[in-house]
mmCIF file of the N, C-alpha and C atoms, coordinates in Angstrom:
data_MODEL
# 
_entry.id   MODEL 
# 
loop_
_atom_site.group_PDB 
_atom_site.id 
_atom_site.type_symbol 
_atom_site.label_atom_id 
_atom_site.label_alt_id 
_atom_site.label_comp_id 
_atom_site.label_asym_id 
_atom_site.label_entity_id 
_atom_site.label_seq_id 
_atom_site.pdbx_PDB_ins_code 
_atom_site.Cartn_x 
_atom_site.Cartn_y 
_atom_site.Cartn_z 
_atom_site.occupancy 
_atom_site.B_iso_or_equiv 
_atom_site.pdbx_formal_charge 
_atom_site.auth_seq_id 
_atom_site.auth_comp_id 
_atom_site.auth_asym_id 
_atom_site.auth_atom_id 
_atom_site.pdbx_PDB_model_num 
ATOM 1   N N  . MET A 1 1  ? 13.553  -8.803  9.933   1.00 0.00 ? 1  MET A N  1 
ATOM 2   C CA . MET A 1 1  ? 12.425  -8.615  9.015   1.00 0.00 ? 1  MET A CA 1 
ATOM 3   C C  . MET A 1 1  ? 11.886  -7.280  8.863   1.00 0.00 ? 1  MET A C  1 
ATOM 4   N N  . GLU A 1 2  ? 11.537  -6.789  7.722   1.00 0.00 ? 2  GLU A N  1 
ATOM 5   C CA . GLU A 1 2  ? 11.043  -5.431  7.549   1.00 0.00 ? 2  GLU A CA 1 
ATOM 6   C C  . GLU A 1 2  ? 9.722   -5.641  6.823   1.00 0.00 ? 2  GLU A C  1 
ATOM 7   N N  . ASN A 1 3  ? 8.805   -4.698  7.009   1.00 0.00 ? 3  ASN A N  1 
ATOM 8   C CA . ASN A 1 3  ? 7.654   -4.666  6.133   1.00 0.00 ? 3  ASN A CA 1 
ATOM 9   C C  . ASN A 1 3  ? 7.905   -3.847  4.969   1.00 0.00 ? 3  ASN A C  1 
ATOM 10  N N  . GLU A 1 4  ? 7.446   -4.231  3.827   1.00 0.00 ? 4  GLU A N  1 
ATOM 11  C CA . GLU A 1 4  ? 7.517   -3.452  2.652   1.00 0.00 ? 4  GLU A CA 1 
ATOM 12  C C  . GLU A 1 4  ? 6.023   -3.072  2.086   1.00 0.00 ? 4  GLU A C  1 
ATOM 13  N N  . SER A 1 5  ? 5.958   -1.894  1.681   1.00 0.00 ? 5  SER A N  1 
ATOM 14  C CA . SER A 1 5  ? 4.409   -1.623  1.157   1.00 0.00 ? 5  SER A CA 1 
ATOM 15  C C  . SER A 1 5  ? 4.716   -0.621  -0.024  1.00 0.00 ? 5  SER A C  1 
ATOM 16  N N  . LEU A 1 6  ? 3.760   -0.544  -0.924  1.00 0.00 ? 6  LEU A N  1 
ATOM 17  C CA . LEU A 1 6  ? 3.733   0.443   -1.977  1.00 0.00 ? 6  LEU A CA 1 
ATOM 18  C C  . LEU A 1 6  ? 2.738   1.550   -1.564  1.00 0.00 ? 6  LEU A C  1 
ATOM 19  N N  . LEU A 1 7  ? 3.304   2.734   -1.320  1.00 0.00 ? 7  LEU A N  1 
ATOM 20  C CA . LEU A 1 7  ? 2.538   3.813   -0.729  1.00 0.00 ? 7  LEU A CA 1 
ATOM 21  C C  . LEU A 1 7  ? 2.515   4.956   -1.744  1.00 0.00 ? 7  LEU A C  1 
ATOM 22  N N  . TYR A 1 8  ? 1.471   5.740   -1.748  1.00 0.00 ? 8  TYR A N  1 
ATOM 23  C CA . TYR A 1 8  ? 1.350   7.008   -2.380  1.00 0.00 ? 8  TYR A CA 1 
ATOM 24  C C  . TYR A 1 8  ? 0.773   8.033   -1.506  1.00 0.00 ? 8  TYR A C  1 
ATOM 25  N N  . THR A 1 9  ? 1.322   9.271   -1.745  1.00 0.00 ? 9  THR A N  1 
ATOM 26  C CA . THR A 1 9  ? 0.982   10.333  -0.907  1.00 0.00 ? 9  THR A CA 1 
ATOM 27  C C  . THR A 1 9  ? 0.314   11.469  -1.750  1.00 0.00 ? 9  THR A C  1 
ATOM 28  N N  . GLU A 1 10 ? 0.151   11.384  -2.947  1.00 0.00 ? 10 GLU A N  1 
ATOM 29  C CA . GLU A 1 10 ? -0.525  12.213  -3.910  1.00 0.00 ? 10 GLU A CA 1 
ATOM 30  C C  . GLU A 1 10 ? -1.050  11.387  -5.055  1.00 0.00 ? 10 GLU A C  1 
ATOM 31  N N  . PHE A 1 11 ? -2.022  11.977  -5.797  1.00 0.00 ? 11 PHE A N  1 
ATOM 32  C CA . PHE A 1 11 ? -2.680  11.371  -6.875  1.00 0.00 ? 11 PHE A CA 1 
ATOM 33  C C  . PHE A 1 11 ? -1.784  11.616  -8.236  1.00 0.00 ? 11 PHE A C  1 
ATOM 34  N N  . GLY A 1 12 ? -1.758  10.710  -9.131  1.00 0.00 ? 12 GLY A N  1 
ATOM 35  C CA . GLY A 1 12 ? -1.073  10.912  -10.325 1.00 0.00 ? 12 GLY A CA 1 
ATOM 36  C C  . GLY A 1 12 ? -0.764  9.639   -10.992 1.00 0.00 ? 12 GLY A C  1 
ATOM 37  N N  . GLN A 1 13 ? 0.224   9.734   -12.059 1.00 0.00 ? 13 GLN A N  1 
ATOM 38  C CA . GLN A 1 13 ? 0.601   8.398   -12.666 1.00 0.00 ? 13 GLN A CA 1 
ATOM 39  C C  . GLN A 1 13 ? 1.223   7.513   -11.718 1.00 0.00 ? 13 GLN A C  1 
ATOM 40  N N  . PRO A 1 14 ? 0.768   6.237   -11.739 1.00 0.00 ? 14 PRO A N  1 
ATOM 41  C CA . PRO A 1 14 ? 1.364   5.249   -10.735 1.00 0.00 ? 14 PRO A CA 1 
ATOM 42  C C  . PRO A 1 14 ? 2.942   5.263   -10.766 1.00 0.00 ? 14 PRO A C  1 
ATOM 43  N N  . SER A 1 15 ? 3.520   5.278   -11.844 1.00 0.00 ? 15 SER A N  1 
ATOM 44  C CA . SER A 1 15 ? 4.940   5.206   -12.010 1.00 0.00 ? 15 SER A CA 1 
ATOM 45  C C  . SER A 1 15 ? 5.608   6.387   -11.476 1.00 0.00 ? 15 SER A C  1 
ATOM 46  N N  . ALA A 1 16 ? 4.880   7.460   -11.248 1.00 0.00 ? 16 ALA A N  1 
ATOM 47  C CA . ALA A 1 16 ? 5.491   8.770   -10.705 1.00 0.00 ? 16 ALA A CA 1 
ATOM 48  C C  . ALA A 1 16 ? 5.294   8.851   -9.228  1.00 0.00 ? 16 ALA A C  1 
ATOM 49  N N  . VAL A 1 17 ? 4.069   8.270   -8.711  1.00 0.00 ? 17 VAL A N  1 
ATOM 50  C CA . VAL A 1 17 ? 3.722   8.673   -7.380  1.00 0.00 ? 17 VAL A CA 1 
ATOM 51  C C  . VAL A 1 17 ? 3.879   7.424   -6.380  1.00 0.00 ? 17 VAL A C  1 
ATOM 52  N N  . VAL A 1 18 ? 3.841   6.325   -6.847  1.00 0.00 ? 18 VAL A N  1 
ATOM 53  C CA . VAL A 1 18 ? 3.991   5.115   -6.006  1.00 0.00 ? 18 VAL A CA 1 
ATOM 54  C C  . VAL A 1 18 ? 5.457   4.880   -5.572  1.00 0.00 ? 18 VAL A C  1 
ATOM 55  N N  . GLN A 1 19 ? 5.688   4.681   -4.287  1.00 0.00 ? 19 GLN A N  1 
ATOM 56  C CA . GLN A 1 19 ? 7.062   4.415   -3.872  1.00 0.00 ? 19 GLN A CA 1 
ATOM 57  C C  . GLN A 1 19 ? 7.023   3.165   -2.864  1.00 0.00 ? 19 GLN A C  1 
ATOM 58  N N  . LEU A 1 20 ? 8.139   2.461   -2.859  1.00 0.00 ? 20 LEU A N  1 
ATOM 59  C CA . LEU A 1 20 ? 8.307   1.299   -2.011  1.00 0.00 ? 20 LEU A CA 1 
ATOM 60  C C  . LEU A 1 20 ? 8.819   1.936   -0.739  1.00 0.00 ? 20 LEU A C  1 
ATOM 61  N N  . VAL A 1 21 ? 8.145   1.604   0.366   1.00 0.00 ? 21 VAL A N  1 
ATOM 62  C CA . VAL A 1 21 ? 8.401   2.108   1.729   1.00 0.00 ? 21 VAL A CA 1 
ATOM 63  C C  . VAL A 1 21 ? 8.711   0.835   2.560   1.00 0.00 ? 21 VAL A C  1 
ATOM 64  N N  . ARG A 1 22 ? 9.800   0.956   3.367   1.00 0.00 ? 22 ARG A N  1 
ATOM 65  C CA . ARG A 1 22 ? 10.260  -0.128  4.319   1.00 0.00 ? 22 ARG A CA 1 
ATOM 66  C C  . ARG A 1 22 ? 9.939   0.387   5.727   1.00 0.00 ? 22 ARG A C  1 
ATOM 67  N N  . SER A 1 23 ? 9.507   -0.519  6.604   1.00 0.00 ? 23 SER A N  1 
ATOM 68  C CA . SER A 1 23 ? 9.329   -0.168  7.962   1.00 0.00 ? 23 SER A CA 1 
ATOM 69  C C  . SER A 1 23 ? 9.437   -1.400  8.874   1.00 0.00 ? 23 SER A C  1 
ATOM 70  N N  . GLU A 1 24 ? 9.802   -1.135  10.083  1.00 0.00 ? 24 GLU A N  1 
ATOM 71  C CA . GLU A 1 24 ? 9.795   -2.220  11.156  1.00 0.00 ? 24 GLU A CA 1 
ATOM 72  C C  . GLU A 1 24 ? 8.399   -2.631  11.515  1.00 0.00 ? 24 GLU A C  1 
ATOM 73  N N  . PRO A 1 25 ? 8.166   -3.930  11.656  1.00 0.00 ? 25 PRO A N  1 
ATOM 74  C CA . PRO A 1 25 ? 6.944   -4.472  12.020  1.00 0.00 ? 25 PRO A CA 1 
ATOM 75  C C  . PRO A 1 25 ? 6.569   -3.971  13.445  1.00 0.00 ? 25 PRO A C  1 
ATOM 76  N N  . GLN A 1 26 ? 5.240   -3.843  13.647  1.00 0.00 ? 26 GLN A N  1 
ATOM 77  C CA . GLN A 1 26 ? 4.851   -3.509  14.959  1.00 0.00 ? 26 GLN A CA 1 
ATOM 78  C C  . GLN A 1 26 ? 4.727   -4.658  15.887  1.00 0.00 ? 26 GLN A C  1 
ATOM 79  N N  . PRO A 1 27 ? 4.885   -4.611  17.179  1.00 0.00 ? 27 PRO A N  1 
ATOM 80  C CA . PRO A 1 27 ? 4.777   -5.691  18.141  1.00 0.00 ? 27 PRO A CA 1 
ATOM 81  C C  . PRO A 1 27 ? 3.318   -6.324  17.883  1.00 0.00 ? 27 PRO A C  1 
ATOM 82  N N  . LEU A 1 28 ? 3.387   -7.681  18.060  1.00 0.00 ? 28 LEU A N  1 
ATOM 83  C CA . LEU A 1 28 ? 2.071   -8.484  18.026  1.00 0.00 ? 28 LEU A CA 1 
ATOM 84  C C  . LEU A 1 28 ? 1.411   -8.422  19.285  1.00 0.00 ? 28 LEU A C  1 
ATOM 85  N N  . GLN A 1 29 ? 0.085   -8.488  19.205  1.00 0.00 ? 29 GLN A N  1 
ATOM 86  C CA . GLN A 1 29 ? -0.739  -8.734  20.490  1.00 0.00 ? 29 GLN A CA 1 
ATOM 87  C C  . GLN A 1 29 ? -0.888  -10.126 20.702  1.00 0.00 ? 29 GLN A C  1 
ATOM 88  N N  . ALA A 1 30 ? -1.280  -10.445 21.937  1.00 0.00 ? 30 ALA A N  1 
ATOM 89  C CA . ALA A 1 30 ? -1.272  -11.895 22.403  1.00 0.00 ? 30 ALA A CA 1 
ATOM 90  C C  . ALA A 1 30 ? -2.139  -12.719 21.407  1.00 0.00 ? 30 ALA A C  1 
ATOM 91  N N  . ASP A 1 31 ? -3.200  -12.169 20.688  1.00 0.00 ? 31 ASP A N  1 
ATOM 92  C CA . ASP A 1 31 ? -4.021  -12.999 19.891  1.00 0.00 ? 31 ASP A CA 1 
ATOM 93  C C  . ASP A 1 31 ? -3.832  -12.819 18.447  1.00 0.00 ? 31 ASP A C  1 
ATOM 94  N N  . GLU A 1 32 ? -2.619  -12.364 18.055  1.00 0.00 ? 32 GLU A N  1 
ATOM 95  C CA . GLU A 1 32 ? -2.163  -12.092 16.628  1.00 0.00 ? 32 GLU A CA 1 
ATOM 96  C C  . GLU A 1 32 ? -0.981  -12.963 16.288  1.00 0.00 ? 32 GLU A C  1 
ATOM 97  N N  . VAL A 1 33 ? -1.053  -13.173 14.928  1.00 0.00 ? 33 VAL A N  1 
ATOM 98  C CA . VAL A 1 33 ? 0.102   -13.893 14.387  1.00 0.00 ? 33 VAL A CA 1 
ATOM 99  C C  . VAL A 1 33 ? 0.622   -13.121 13.187  1.00 0.00 ? 33 VAL A C  1 
ATOM 100 N N  . ARG A 1 34 ? 1.814   -13.331 12.770  1.00 0.00 ? 34 ARG A N  1 
ATOM 101 C CA . ARG A 1 34 ? 2.463   -12.683 11.690  1.00 0.00 ? 34 ARG A CA 1 
ATOM 102 C C  . ARG A 1 34 ? 2.612   -13.773 10.565  1.00 0.00 ? 34 ARG A C  1 
ATOM 103 N N  . ILE A 1 35 ? 2.358   -13.418 9.366   1.00 0.00 ? 35 ILE A N  1 
ATOM 104 C CA . ILE A 1 35 ? 2.576   -14.224 8.225   1.00 0.00 ? 35 ILE A CA 1 
ATOM 105 C C  . ILE A 1 35 ? 3.427   -13.538 7.292   1.00 0.00 ? 35 ILE A C  1 
ATOM 106 N N  . ALA A 1 36 ? 4.466   -14.194 6.751   1.00 0.00 ? 36 ALA A N  1 
ATOM 107 C CA . ALA A 1 36 ? 5.328   -13.715 5.800   1.00 0.00 ? 36 ALA A CA 1 
ATOM 108 C C  . ALA A 1 36 ? 4.816   -13.947 4.376   1.00 0.00 ? 36 ALA A C  1 
ATOM 109 N N  . ILE A 1 37 ? 4.685   -12.924 3.535   1.00 0.00 ? 37 ILE A N  1 
ATOM 110 C CA . ILE A 1 37 ? 4.315   -13.089 2.263   1.00 0.00 ? 37 ILE A CA 1 
ATOM 111 C C  . ILE A 1 37 ? 5.402   -12.518 1.338   1.00 0.00 ? 37 ILE A C  1 
ATOM 112 N N  . SER A 1 38 ? 5.781   -13.372 0.404   1.00 0.00 ? 38 SER A N  1 
ATOM 113 C CA . SER A 1 38 ? 7.040   -12.968 -0.326  1.00 0.00 ? 38 SER A CA 1 
ATOM 114 C C  . SER A 1 38 ? 6.672   -12.234 -1.681  1.00 0.00 ? 38 SER A C  1 
ATOM 115 N N  . HIS A 1 39 ? 5.474   -12.516 -2.278  1.00 0.00 ? 39 HIS A N  1 
ATOM 116 C CA . HIS A 1 39 ? 5.062   -11.783 -3.451  1.00 0.00 ? 39 HIS A CA 1 
ATOM 117 C C  . HIS A 1 39 ? 3.589   -11.487 -3.367  1.00 0.00 ? 39 HIS A C  1 
ATOM 118 N N  . VAL A 1 40 ? 3.229   -10.402 -4.019  1.00 0.00 ? 40 VAL A N  1 
ATOM 119 C CA . VAL A 1 40 ? 1.741   -10.114 -4.204  1.00 0.00 ? 40 VAL A CA 1 
ATOM 120 C C  . VAL A 1 40 ? 1.592   -9.449  -5.511  1.00 0.00 ? 40 VAL A C  1 
ATOM 121 N N  . SER A 1 41 ? 0.373   -9.569  -6.095  1.00 0.00 ? 41 SER A N  1 
ATOM 122 C CA . SER A 1 41 ? 0.117   -8.893  -7.353  1.00 0.00 ? 41 SER A CA 1 
ATOM 123 C C  . SER A 1 41 ? -0.537  -7.690  -7.148  1.00 0.00 ? 41 SER A C  1 
ATOM 124 N N  . VAL A 1 42 ? -0.426  -6.735  -8.166  1.00 0.00 ? 42 VAL A N  1 
ATOM 125 C CA . VAL A 1 42 ? -1.126  -5.480  -8.133  1.00 0.00 ? 42 VAL A CA 1 
ATOM 126 C C  . VAL A 1 42 ? -2.189  -5.610  -9.258  1.00 0.00 ? 42 VAL A C  1 
ATOM 127 N N  . ASN A 1 43 ? -3.462  -5.660  -8.876  1.00 0.00 ? 43 ASN A N  1 
ATOM 128 C CA . ASN A 1 43 ? -4.574  -5.860  -9.757  1.00 0.00 ? 43 ASN A CA 1 
ATOM 129 C C  . ASN A 1 43 ? -4.695  -4.434  -10.557 1.00 0.00 ? 43 ASN A C  1 
ATOM 130 N N  . PRO A 1 44 ? -5.037  -4.529  -11.786 1.00 0.00 ? 44 PRO A N  1 
ATOM 131 C CA . PRO A 1 44 ? -5.249  -3.311  -12.583 1.00 0.00 ? 44 PRO A CA 1 
ATOM 132 C C  . PRO A 1 44 ? -6.286  -2.483  -11.919 1.00 0.00 ? 44 PRO A C  1 
ATOM 133 N N  . SER A 1 45 ? -7.304  -2.918  -11.208 1.00 0.00 ? 45 SER A N  1 
ATOM 134 C CA . SER A 1 45 ? -8.206  -2.092  -10.545 1.00 0.00 ? 45 SER A CA 1 
ATOM 135 C C  . SER A 1 45 ? -7.732  -1.317  -9.419  1.00 0.00 ? 45 SER A C  1 
ATOM 136 N N  . ASP A 1 46 ? -6.485  -1.729  -8.908  1.00 0.00 ? 46 ASP A N  1 
ATOM 137 C CA . ASP A 1 46 ? -5.771  -0.958  -7.862  1.00 0.00 ? 46 ASP A CA 1 
ATOM 138 C C  . ASP A 1 46 ? -5.192  0.259   -8.348  1.00 0.00 ? 46 ASP A C  1 
ATOM 139 N N  . LEU A 1 47 ? -5.073  0.443   -9.625  1.00 0.00 ? 47 LEU A N  1 
ATOM 140 C CA . LEU A 1 47 ? -4.350  1.541   -10.170 1.00 0.00 ? 47 LEU A CA 1 
ATOM 141 C C  . LEU A 1 47 ? -5.288  2.838   -10.306 1.00 0.00 ? 47 LEU A C  1 
ATOM 142 N N  . PHE A 1 48 ? -6.775  2.644   -10.481 1.00 0.00 ? 48 PHE A N  1 
ATOM 143 C CA . PHE A 1 48 ? -7.601  3.615   -10.584 1.00 0.00 ? 48 PHE A CA 1 
ATOM 144 C C  . PHE A 1 48 ? -7.516  4.681   -9.390  1.00 0.00 ? 48 PHE A C  1 
ATOM 145 N N  . PRO A 1 49 ? -7.614  4.201   -8.087  1.00 0.00 ? 49 PRO A N  1 
ATOM 146 C CA . PRO A 1 49 ? -7.490  5.099   -7.080  1.00 0.00 ? 49 PRO A CA 1 
ATOM 147 C C  . PRO A 1 49 ? -6.270  6.038   -7.036  1.00 0.00 ? 49 PRO A C  1 
ATOM 148 N N  . ILE A 1 50 ? -5.216  5.466   -7.543  1.00 0.00 ? 50 ILE A N  1 
ATOM 149 C CA . ILE A 1 50 ? -3.848  6.170   -7.577  1.00 0.00 ? 50 ILE A CA 1 
ATOM 150 C C  . ILE A 1 50 ? -3.878  7.258   -8.481  1.00 0.00 ? 50 ILE A C  1 
ATOM 151 N N  . THR A 1 51 ? -4.657  7.128   -9.584  1.00 0.00 ? 51 THR A N  1 
ATOM 152 C CA . THR A 1 51 ? -4.740  8.235   -10.636 1.00 0.00 ? 51 THR A CA 1 
ATOM 153 C C  . THR A 1 51 ? -5.633  9.362   -10.200 1.00 0.00 ? 51 THR A C  1 
ATOM 154 N N  . GLY A 1 52 ? -6.472  9.140   -9.010  1.00 0.00 ? 52 GLY A N  1 
ATOM 155 C CA . GLY A 1 52 ? -7.374  10.173  -8.486  1.00 0.00 ? 52 GLY A CA 1 
ATOM 156 C C  . GLY A 1 52 ? -8.801  9.916   -8.932  1.00 0.00 ? 52 GLY A C  1 
ATOM 157 N N  . ALA A 1 53 ? -9.177  8.622   -9.420  1.00 0.00 ? 53 ALA A N  1 
ATOM 158 C CA . ALA A 1 53 ? -10.483 8.362   -9.881  1.00 0.00 ? 53 ALA A CA 1 
ATOM 159 C C  . ALA A 1 53 ? -11.473 8.394   -8.700  1.00 0.00 ? 53 ALA A C  1 
ATOM 160 N N  . TYR A 1 54 ? -11.034 8.130   -7.477  1.00 0.00 ? 54 TYR A N  1 
ATOM 161 C CA . TYR A 1 54 ? -11.854 8.021   -6.417  1.00 0.00 ? 54 TYR A CA 1 
ATOM 162 C C  . TYR A 1 54 ? -11.379 8.906   -5.267  1.00 0.00 ? 54 TYR A C  1 
ATOM 163 N N  . THR A 1 55 ? -11.080 10.163  -5.570  1.00 0.00 ? 55 THR A N  1 
ATOM 164 C CA . THR A 1 55 ? -10.499 11.096  -4.489  1.00 0.00 ? 55 THR A CA 1 
ATOM 165 C C  . THR A 1 55 ? -11.560 11.239  -3.362  1.00 0.00 ? 55 THR A C  1 
ATOM 166 N N  . HIS A 1 56 ? -12.878 11.113  -3.651  1.00 0.00 ? 56 HIS A N  1 
ATOM 167 C CA . HIS A 1 56 ? -13.792 11.328  -2.532  1.00 0.00 ? 56 HIS A CA 1 
ATOM 168 C C  . HIS A 1 56 ? -13.704 10.198  -1.517  1.00 0.00 ? 56 HIS A C  1 
ATOM 169 N N  . ARG A 1 57 ? -13.154 9.043   -1.796  1.00 0.00 ? 57 ARG A N  1 
ATOM 170 C CA . ARG A 1 57 ? -13.225 7.937   -0.904  1.00 0.00 ? 57 ARG A CA 1 
ATOM 171 C C  . ARG A 1 57 ? -11.771 7.360   -0.706  1.00 0.00 ? 57 ARG A C  1 
ATOM 172 N N  . THR A 1 58 ? -10.748 8.068   -1.115  1.00 0.00 ? 58 THR A N  1 
ATOM 173 C CA . THR A 1 58 ? -9.391  7.553   -0.936  1.00 0.00 ? 58 THR A CA 1 
ATOM 174 C C  . THR A 1 58 ? -8.583  8.612   -0.153  1.00 0.00 ? 58 THR A C  1 
ATOM 175 N N  . PRO A 1 59 ? -8.428  8.400   1.154   1.00 0.00 ? 59 PRO A N  1 
ATOM 176 C CA . PRO A 1 59 ? -7.666  9.313   2.006   1.00 0.00 ? 59 PRO A CA 1 
ATOM 177 C C  . PRO A 1 59 ? -6.211  9.052   1.705   1.00 0.00 ? 59 PRO A C  1 
ATOM 178 N N  . LEU A 1 60 ? -5.391  10.049  1.699   1.00 0.00 ? 60 LEU A N  1 
ATOM 179 C CA . LEU A 1 60 ? -4.003  10.013  1.526   1.00 0.00 ? 60 LEU A CA 1 
ATOM 180 C C  . LEU A 1 60 ? -3.221  10.231  2.865   1.00 0.00 ? 60 LEU A C  1 
ATOM 181 N N  . PRO A 1 61 ? -2.202  9.530   3.117   1.00 0.00 ? 61 PRO A N  1 
ATOM 182 C CA . PRO A 1 61 ? -1.460  8.610   2.241   1.00 0.00 ? 61 PRO A CA 1 
ATOM 183 C C  . PRO A 1 61 ? -2.266  7.361   2.189   1.00 0.00 ? 61 PRO A C  1 
ATOM 184 N N  . ALA A 1 62 ? -1.974  6.451   1.159   1.00 0.00 ? 62 ALA A N  1 
ATOM 185 C CA . ALA A 1 62 ? -2.703  5.226   0.948   1.00 0.00 ? 62 ALA A CA 1 
ATOM 186 C C  . ALA A 1 62 ? -1.752  4.227   0.477   1.00 0.00 ? 62 ALA A C  1 
ATOM 187 N N  . VAL A 1 63 ? -2.042  2.873   0.758   1.00 0.00 ? 63 VAL A N  1 
ATOM 188 C CA . VAL A 1 63 ? -1.253  1.687   0.391   1.00 0.00 ? 63 VAL A CA 1 
ATOM 189 C C  . VAL A 1 63 ? -1.961  1.183   -0.825  1.00 0.00 ? 63 VAL A C  1 
ATOM 190 N N  . VAL A 1 64 ? -1.116  0.761   -1.806  1.00 0.00 ? 64 VAL A N  1 
ATOM 191 C CA . VAL A 1 64 ? -1.648  0.187   -3.037  1.00 0.00 ? 64 VAL A CA 1 
ATOM 192 C C  . VAL A 1 64 ? -2.310  -1.193  -2.667  1.00 0.00 ? 64 VAL A C  1 
ATOM 193 N N  . GLY A 1 65 ? -3.511  -1.389  -3.243  1.00 0.00 ? 65 GLY A N  1 
ATOM 194 C CA . GLY A 1 65 ? -4.214  -2.625  -3.108  1.00 0.00 ? 65 GLY A CA 1 
ATOM 195 C C  . GLY A 1 65 ? -5.371  -2.551  -2.002  1.00 0.00 ? 65 GLY A C  1 
ATOM 196 N N  . TYR A 1 66 ? -6.159  -3.652  -2.010  1.00 0.00 ? 66 TYR A N  1 
ATOM 197 C CA . TYR A 1 66 ? -7.302  -3.623  -1.164  1.00 0.00 ? 66 TYR A CA 1 
ATOM 198 C C  . TYR A 1 66 ? -7.240  -4.744  -0.102  1.00 0.00 ? 66 TYR A C  1 
# 
């Protein structure tokens, strides 16, 4: 199993700066569980920080979504 996330390292047009990143999951702690999610939506409001609308509160790199 791999983790997949949408990541951006600079501000700009979402189609140009967002990339799919795959990584190995981190080991779980004794009090944690892992849940598999097959699909998620990207809300239109998630696109505003990518374009740089909130640079004062969006540290980079950042993952799309809240």
